[in-house]
C-alpha positions in Angstrom: -35.1 -47.7 -84.5 -35.8 -44.7 -82.8 -34.8 -43.3 -79.3 -37.8 -42.1 -79.2 -40.0 -45.4 -79.3 -39.9 -47.0 -75.9 -40.2 -50.9 -76.4 -42.8 -52.7 -73.6 -42.7 -56.9 -73.2 -46.4 -56.3 -72.7 -49.1 -55.6 -74.8 -50.4 -53.3 -71.4 -48.8 -51.4 -68.8 -48.7 -52.1 -65.2 -47.7 -50.8 -61.9 -44.0 -51.2 -61.6 -42.7 -51.6 -65.5 -40.1 -50.2 -66.3 -40.1 -47.5 -69.9 -36.2 -46.8 -71.2 -37.7 -43.8 -72.4 -35.5 -40.6 -74.3 -33.6 -38.6 -71.6 -33.8 -35.4 -73.7 -37.7 -35.4 -74.8 -40.6 -35.7 -73.3 -42.8 -37.3 -75.7 -42.2 -40.4 -76.7 -44.5 -44.0 -78.7 -44.6 -46.9 -77.2 -44.3 -50.0 -79.0 -46.3 -52.8 -77.5 -45.3 -56.3 -76.9 -48.3 -57.2 -79.5 -47.0 -54.3 -81.9 -49.6 -51.5 -80.6 -48.3 -48.3 -80.5 -49.3 -45.3 -78.2 -47.9 -41.8 -77.8 -47.3 -40.8 -74.2 -45.8 -37.8 -72.4 -44.2 -37.3 -68.7 -45.2 -34.6 -67.6 -45.5 -32.8 -63.5 -48.3 -32.5 -62.0 -49.0 -29.3 -59.9 -47.0 -30.2 -56.8 -43.6 -31.0 -59.4 -44.6 -34.7 -59.4 -43.7 -36.9 -62.9 -47.0 -38.4 -64.7 -47.0 -40.5 -67.4 -49.7 -39.6 -69.9 -50.2 -42.5 -72.4 -52.9 -42.3 -74.9 -56.0 -44.2 -75.9 -55.1 -47.2 -78.3 -56.6 -50.5 -79.7 -54.3 -54.1 -79.2 -53.6 -56.5 -82.0 -56.7 -58.6 -79.9 -59.7 -55.6 -80.3 -59.2 -55.0 -76.6 -59.5 -50.6 -77.0 -57.8 -49.0 -74.1 -58.8 -45.1 -72.8 -56.1 -42.7 -72.5 -54.7 -42.6 -69.2 -52.8 -41.3 -66.2 -50.4 -42.9 -64.8 -48.2 -42.1 -61.3 -43.9 -42.7 -61.5 -42.5 -44.3 -58.6 -38.9 -43.3 -59.6 -37.1 -41.7 -62.6 -33.2 -42.6 -63.4 -31.0 -41.3 -66.0 -28.3 -42.4 -67.3 -26.6 -42.1 -70.4 -28.7 -40.8 -72.5 -32.0 -42.4 -71.6 -34.9 -42.0 -68.7 -35.5 -45.0 -67.0 -39.4 -44.6 -65.4 -40.5 -47.4 -63.2 -44.7 -46.6 -63.4 -46.9 -46.6 -60.2 -50.9 -47.0 -60.5 -52.5 -45.9 -63.0 -54.8 -42.4 -62.0 -57.3 -42.4 -64.6 
């Protein structure tokens, strides 16, 4: 498995979910539980707070999920990985 591929346990993101992302790259690919994928990027807002931008995707059951910007509750870096706990979506 690629270090830039982040597995999730659900076909959708949700507040409180933890993303086990690479520490050395802010761009990664989310692989959802139903095997769909979306590009994601860890960014900072104008005040320096972390956000996760997730590109739009379609789930295997045909649900279209629009691009969304998520707040981040916390970020913990350890052993070359970045654990990102999602907050509420902004868009």
